[in-house]
C-alpha positions as CSV (number, residue, x, y, z in Angstrom):
1,M,98.3,124.4,-138.1
2,S,98.6,121.6,-135.5
3,A,98.2,122.1,-131.8
4,T,101.9,121.9,-131.3
5,D,102.3,124.9,-133.7
6,S,100.1,127.2,-131.6
7,Q,101.6,130.0,-129.6
8,P,101.1,129.6,-125.8
9,I,99.6,132.5,-123.8
10,A,101.7,133.9,-121.0
11,G,101.4,131.7,-117.9
12,T,102.1,128.2,-116.9
13,V,101.8,125.8,-119.8
14,W,100.8,122.2,-119.0
15,S,101.8,119.4,-121.4
16,P,99.2,119.0,-124.2
17,D,99.4,115.2,-124.0
18,L,97.1,115.1,-121.0
19,M,99.8,115.6,-118.5
20,A,101.3,112.2,-119.1
21,H,104.8,113.7,-118.7
22,P,104.7,117.0,-116.7
23,A,107.3,119.5,-117.7
24,P,110.4,119.6,-115.5
25,G,110.0,121.7,-112.4
26,T,106.2,121.8,-112.6
27,V,103.8,120.4,-110.0
28,P,101.1,118.0,-111.3
29,P,97.7,119.5,-111.0
30,A,96.5,116.6,-108.9
31,L,98.5,118.0,-106.0
32,T,97.0,121.5,-106.2
33,D,93.9,120.7,-104.1
34,P,92.3,123.4,-102.0
35,A,93.9,123.8,-98.6
36,P,91.9,122.6,-95.7
37,A,89.4,125.2,-94.5
38,A,88.8,126.1,-90.8
39,G,88.1,123.0,-88.8
40,G,90.2,120.7,-91.0
41,R,87.6,120.1,-93.8
42,P,88.8,120.6,-97.3
43,G,87.2,123.4,-99.3
44,I,85.2,122.8,-102.5
45,R,86.8,124.0,-105.7
46,L,84.4,125.0,-108.5
47,V,85.6,125.3,-112.1
48,V,83.3,127.3,-114.4
49,Q,84.2,126.4,-118.0
50,V,83.2,128.6,-120.9
51,P,83.5,127.1,-124.4
52,C,84.1,130.0,-126.9
53,L,84.3,130.5,-130.6
54,N,84.8,134.2,-131.6
55,E,82.9,135.5,-128.5
56,E,84.8,138.8,-128.0
57,E,81.5,140.8,-128.1
58,T,79.7,138.8,-125.4
59,L,82.4,137.1,-123.3
60,G,82.8,140.2,-121.1
61,L,79.1,139.9,-120.1
62,V,79.6,136.3,-119.2
63,L,82.7,136.8,-117.1
64,S,81.3,139.8,-115.3
65,T,78.2,137.8,-114.2
66,I,80.0,134.7,-112.9
67,P,79.7,134.8,-109.0
68,K,82.8,135.6,-107.1
69,E,81.6,133.8,-104.0
70,I,79.1,131.0,-103.5
71,P,78.0,129.6,-100.1
72,G,79.7,126.2,-99.6
73,V,82.4,126.8,-102.2
74,A,85.9,127.8,-101.2
75,E,87.3,128.6,-104.6
76,I,86.0,129.5,-108.0
77,I,88.2,129.1,-111.1
78,V,87.1,130.3,-114.6
79,L,88.4,128.1,-117.5
80,I,88.1,129.3,-121.1
81,I,88.0,126.7,-123.9
82,D,89.0,128.6,-127.0
83,D,87.7,126.4,-129.9
84,G,89.8,128.0,-132.6
85,S,88.7,131.6,-132.2
86,S,90.1,134.1,-134.8
87,D,89.1,137.3,-132.9
88,R,90.1,138.8,-129.5
89,T,88.3,136.2,-127.4
90,V,91.4,135.3,-125.4
91,E,92.5,138.9,-124.9
92,V,89.0,139.8,-123.6
93,A,89.2,136.9,-121.1
94,K,92.7,137.9,-119.9
95,S,91.4,141.5,-119.4
96,Y,88.9,140.1,-116.9
97,G,91.6,138.3,-115.0
98,V,91.1,134.8,-116.5
99,T,94.4,132.8,-116.3
100,H,93.3,129.2,-117.3
101,F,92.8,128.3,-120.9
102,V,92.4,125.3,-123.2
103,R,93.2,126.2,-126.8
104,H,92.3,124.5,-130.0
105,A,94.4,125.4,-133.0
106,R,91.3,124.9,-135.2
107,N,87.6,124.5,-134.5
108,R,86.9,121.0,-133.1
109,G,83.3,121.3,-132.1
110,L,81.3,121.7,-128.9
111,G,81.6,118.1,-127.8
112,R,85.4,118.1,-128.0
113,S,85.5,121.4,-126.3
114,F,83.5,120.0,-123.4
115,H,85.7,116.9,-123.2
116,D,88.9,118.9,-123.2
117,G,87.5,121.4,-120.7
118,V,86.5,118.7,-118.3
119,Q,89.9,117.1,-118.6
120,R,91.6,120.4,-117.7
121,A,89.1,121.1,-114.9
122,L,89.9,117.7,-113.3
123,E,93.6,118.5,-113.7
124,L,92.9,121.7,-111.7
125,G,91.3,119.6,-108.9
126,A,87.7,120.6,-109.5
127,D,85.1,119.2,-107.2
128,I,82.3,120.6,-109.3
129,V,82.4,121.7,-112.9
130,V,79.8,124.1,-114.3
131,N,79.4,124.5,-118.0
132,T,78.0,127.7,-119.5
133,D,78.4,129.4,-122.9
134,G,80.3,132.3,-124.3
135,D,77.3,133.9,-126.0
136,N,75.7,134.9,-122.6
137,Q,72.5,132.9,-123.3
138,Y,72.6,131.5,-119.8
139,P,72.2,133.4,-116.5
140,Q,75.6,132.9,-114.8
141,E,74.1,134.6,-111.7
142,R,72.3,131.3,-111.1
143,I,75.4,129.2,-110.9
144,G,75.1,129.2,-107.1
145,D,71.6,127.7,-107.4
146,L,72.8,125.2,-109.9
147,V,75.5,123.7,-107.7
148,Q,73.5,123.6,-104.4
149,P,71.9,120.1,-105.1
150,I,75.4,118.7,-105.6
151,L,76.7,120.5,-102.4
152,R,73.8,119.0,-100.5
153,G,74.5,115.5,-101.8
154,E,71.1,115.4,-103.6
155,A,72.4,115.1,-107.1
156,D,75.4,114.1,-109.2
157,I,74.4,116.3,-112.1
158,V,72.2,119.4,-112.2
159,I,70.7,120.7,-115.5
160,A,69.2,124.1,-115.9
161,D,65.6,124.0,-117.3
162,R,65.4,126.9,-119.7
163,Q,61.6,126.7,-119.7
164,V,61.6,126.7,-123.4
165,H,58.0,127.8,-123.7
166,L,59.1,131.1,-122.2
167,V,62.0,131.7,-124.5
168,E,60.9,134.6,-126.7
169,H,63.0,133.8,-129.8
170,F,61.9,130.1,-129.9
171,S,59.2,129.5,-132.4
172,K,56.3,127.2,-131.6
173,L,57.8,124.5,-133.8
174,K,61.2,124.7,-132.0
175,V,59.5,124.5,-128.6
176,Q,57.7,121.4,-129.7
177,L,60.8,119.8,-131.1
178,Q,62.7,120.6,-127.9
179,K,60.0,118.9,-125.9
180,F,60.0,115.9,-128.2
181,G,63.7,115.6,-128.1
182,S,63.7,115.8,-124.3
183,G,61.0,113.1,-124.3
184,V,63.1,110.8,-126.5
185,V,66.2,111.3,-124.3
186,N,64.3,110.7,-121.1
187,R,63.0,107.4,-122.5
188,A,66.5,106.3,-123.5
189,A,68.0,107.4,-120.1
190,G,65.1,106.6,-117.8
191,T,64.9,110.1,-116.5
192,K,62.3,112.8,-116.3
193,L,64.1,116.0,-117.3
194,P,62.1,119.0,-118.7
195,D,65.0,120.3,-120.8
196,A,67.5,117.7,-121.9
197,A,69.2,120.0,-124.5
198,S,70.2,122.7,-122.0
199,G,74.0,123.2,-121.9
200,F,73.9,125.1,-118.6
201,R,74.9,122.3,-116.2
202,A,76.8,121.4,-113.1
203,Y,78.7,118.1,-112.7
204,S,80.2,116.6,-109.6
205,R,83.7,115.3,-109.7
206,D,82.5,111.7,-109.3
207,S,80.0,111.9,-112.1
208,L,82.7,113.1,-114.5
209,M,84.8,110.1,-113.6
210,L,82.0,107.9,-115.0
211,L,81.1,109.8,-118.1
212,N,83.0,109.3,-121.4
213,T,81.9,111.6,-124.3
214,I,82.3,110.4,-127.8
215,T,80.0,112.7,-129.8
216,R,81.9,115.7,-131.2
217,F,78.7,117.6,-132.3
218,S,77.2,118.1,-128.8
219,Y,77.6,116.3,-125.5
220,C,74.2,117.3,-124.0
221,M,72.1,114.3,-125.0
222,E,74.9,111.8,-124.8
223,T,75.9,112.6,-121.2
224,I,72.3,112.4,-120.0
225,I,71.8,108.9,-121.6
226,Q,75.1,107.8,-120.1
227,A,74.3,109.2,-116.7
228,G,70.8,107.7,-116.6
229,N,72.1,104.3,-117.5
230,K,74.8,104.5,-114.9
231,K,72.1,105.4,-112.3
232,L,73.5,108.8,-111.5
233,K,71.2,111.3,-109.7
234,I,70.2,114.1,-112.1
235,A,68.3,117.2,-110.9
236,S,66.8,120.2,-112.7
237,V,66.7,123.8,-111.7
238,P,64.4,126.3,-113.6
239,V,66.1,129.4,-115.0
240,R,65.3,132.2,-117.5
241,T,67.6,132.6,-120.4
242,N,69.1,136.0,-121.4
243,P,68.1,137.7,-124.7
244,K,69.5,136.2,-127.8
245,T,72.8,137.8,-128.9
246,R,73.6,135.9,-132.1
247,E,72.5,133.0,-134.3
248,S,73.6,129.5,-133.2
249,R,77.0,128.4,-134.5
250,L,76.4,124.8,-133.5
251,F,74.2,124.1,-136.6
252,G,73.3,125.8,-139.8
253,S,69.6,124.9,-139.8
254,M,66.8,123.3,-137.8
255,R,67.0,120.2,-140.1
256,E,70.8,119.9,-139.5
257,H,70.2,120.2,-135.7
258,M,67.5,117.5,-135.8
259,M,69.6,115.1,-137.8
260,K,72.7,115.5,-135.7
261,S,70.8,115.3,-132.4
262,A,68.9,112.2,-133.6
263,G,72.2,110.6,-134.6
264,A,73.7,111.3,-131.2
265,I,70.7,109.9,-129.4
266,I,70.5,106.7,-131.4
267,R,74.2,106.1,-131.1
268,S,74.1,106.6,-127.3
269,Y,71.0,104.4,-127.0
270,I,72.6,101.6,-129.0
271,M,75.7,101.8,-126.8
272,Y,73.6,100.9,-123.7
273,K,70.6,98.9,-125.0
274,P,71.7,97.3,-128.2
275,Y,69.9,94.0,-127.7
276,A,66.6,95.7,-127.1
277,I,66.9,97.7,-130.3
278,F,68.0,94.9,-132.5
279,S,65.4,92.5,-131.0
280,F,62.8,95.1,-131.9
281,F,63.9,95.1,-135.5
282,A,64.1,91.3,-135.5
283,A,60.5,91.0,-134.2
284,I,59.3,93.4,-136.9
285,F,61.0,91.7,-139.8
286,G,60.2,88.2,-138.4
287,A,56.5,89.0,-138.1
288,L,56.6,90.5,-141.6
289,G,58.3,87.4,-143.0
290,L,55.7,85.1,-141.3
291,F,52.9,87.3,-142.7
292,F,54.0,86.9,-146.3
293,F,54.6,83.1,-145.9
294,A,51.2,82.7,-144.4
295,R,49.7,84.8,-147.1
296,Y,51.3,82.6,-149.8
297,A,50.1,79.5,-148.0
298,V,46.5,80.7,-147.8
299,L,46.6,81.7,-151.5
300,Q,48.1,78.3,-152.4
301,L,45.3,76.5,-150.6
302,L,42.8,78.6,-152.6
303,G,44.6,77.6,-155.8
304,D,46.0,81.0,-156.5
305,G,49.5,80.6,-155.1
306,G,51.4,80.4,-158.4
307,S,50.9,84.1,-159.2
308,H,52.1,85.2,-155.8
309,V,55.7,83.9,-155.7
310,Q,56.8,87.4,-154.7
311,S,55.3,86.7,-151.3
312,I,57.8,83.9,-150.7
313,L,60.7,86.2,-151.8
314,V,59.6,89.1,-149.6
315,G,59.0,86.7,-146.7
316,A,62.4,85.0,-147.1
317,V,64.2,88.3,-147.2
318,S,62.3,89.6,-144.2
319,L,63.2,86.5,-142.2
320,I,66.8,86.7,-143.2
321,V,66.9,90.4,-142.1
322,G,65.2,89.4,-138.8
323,T,67.8,86.6,-138.2
324,L,70.6,89.0,-139.0
325,S,69.2,91.5,-136.5
326,I,69.2,88.9,-133.7
327,M,72.8,88.0,-134.6
328,I,73.9,91.7,-134.7
329,G,72.0,92.3,-131.4
330,I,73.9,89.4,-129.7
331,T,77.2,90.7,-131.0
332,A,76.4,94.3,-130.0
333,D,75.4,93.1,-126.5
334,L,78.8,91.3,-126.2
335,I,80.5,94.5,-127.3
336,R,78.5,96.4,-124.8
337,T,79.7,94.1,-122.0
338,N,83.3,94.6,-123.2
339,R,82.8,98.4,-123.3
340,M,81.5,98.3,-119.7
341,L,84.7,96.6,-118.6
342,I,86.7,99.2,-120.5
343,E,84.7,102.0,-118.8
344,D,85.4,100.5,-115.4
345,T,89.1,100.6,-116.3
346,L,88.8,104.2,-117.5
347,E,87.1,105.1,-114.3
348,H,89.9,103.7,-112.2
349,T,92.5,105.3,-114.5
350,K,90.8,108.7,-114.0
351,K,90.7,108.2,-110.3
352,M,94.4,107.5,-110.2
353,R,95.1,110.5,-112.4
354,F,92.6,113.0,-111.0
355,G,91.2,111.4,-107.9
356,R,91.6,112.4,-104.4
357,G,91.0,110.4,-101.3
358,S,89.7,111.7,-98.0
359,E,93.1,113.2,-97.3
360,Y,93.8,116.5,-99.0
361,T,97.3,117.8,-99.5
362,S,97.9,121.4,-98.3
363,L,99.4,123.6,-100.9
364,T,103.0,124.7,-100.6
365,D,103.9,128.3,-101.3
366,A,105.4,127.1,-104.7
367,Q,102.1,125.4,-105.6
368,V,100.1,128.4,-104.7
369,E,102.3,130.6,-106.8
370,L,102.1,128.2,-109.7
371,L,98.3,127.9,-109.6
372,A,97.9,131.7,-109.4
373,S,100.1,132.2,-112.4
374,G,97.5,130.5,-114.6
375,S,97.7,127.7,-117.1
376,V,97.2,127.1,-120.8
377,V,96.7,123.8,-122.6
378,D,97.0,123.5,-126.4
379,R,95.1,120.4,-127.6
């Protein structure tokens, strides 16, 4: 069943084609900014997005622990991303007063859920977006602490440090793999984060204008590498996770998780430093080729070269691979330059679509009523 076949939930339904053509009589979300607070300063709107896949048993715990008020925040909106749930996840969310949803007609993965959730949050005028999870693994009570570095202007992104060595259901092997993965990501991003895989995060509006997620498996590693290479400020806040409620649905085994995570890291690294990577391979194969040629030359001088023709073959192949690596690196670097120009265009497009200047538009009565009625997007 396609997204256009899904049945909308009661409430205001925004166009599924990213609001390119708002329905007649509706108000574009870019206009629904928080009304100026006392003293004429606009209020901060926080959107807490919760990706869900059959979370009816735990979603209530998540929603009941999301703070209703946070110092420095004027408005808190909860956004549910239903990634093809077949249970009562949506009904549970509605029973807790949630009125904003993004719905997938089929399961599309955590990366796509994050992407679509961010798009909708920006449509809702979010100044800060917090991402948590529907299985209640993260302490939603700490959302206030998570957003404070952004409110103080000290960070663009804040990532919760789960302190993996204290997580009871993590084996020693998993703890070491988590630390190793964080180290690899930090090296690729130029950061020093203790827990790069944590999905409990806060993003400023400006940072989301710069990030473009591609990976559909998980956005965690990719966004850090992008943010690090774009010189965004990333902070970390230590938290303690809640007890485990179920097995992970993101991957079927540790091996699958490692393979997919490694693929996401390598892909993201190549996007930003292709010439460095391919130059490394060129140096390795070039040195290998020269070694075998030198070996054959020495053996030839000793009168034993005839029986070692394979050294010439291996050396020639190695030099060819090294040369190809340089050529691919140059091509990839040119593509990277082109991608940077495209990302600049995307940033400006996002700012035109979602952005706000220093002037905030006060809500009309009709806009307030529209926002309060809730919204659903089928993607």
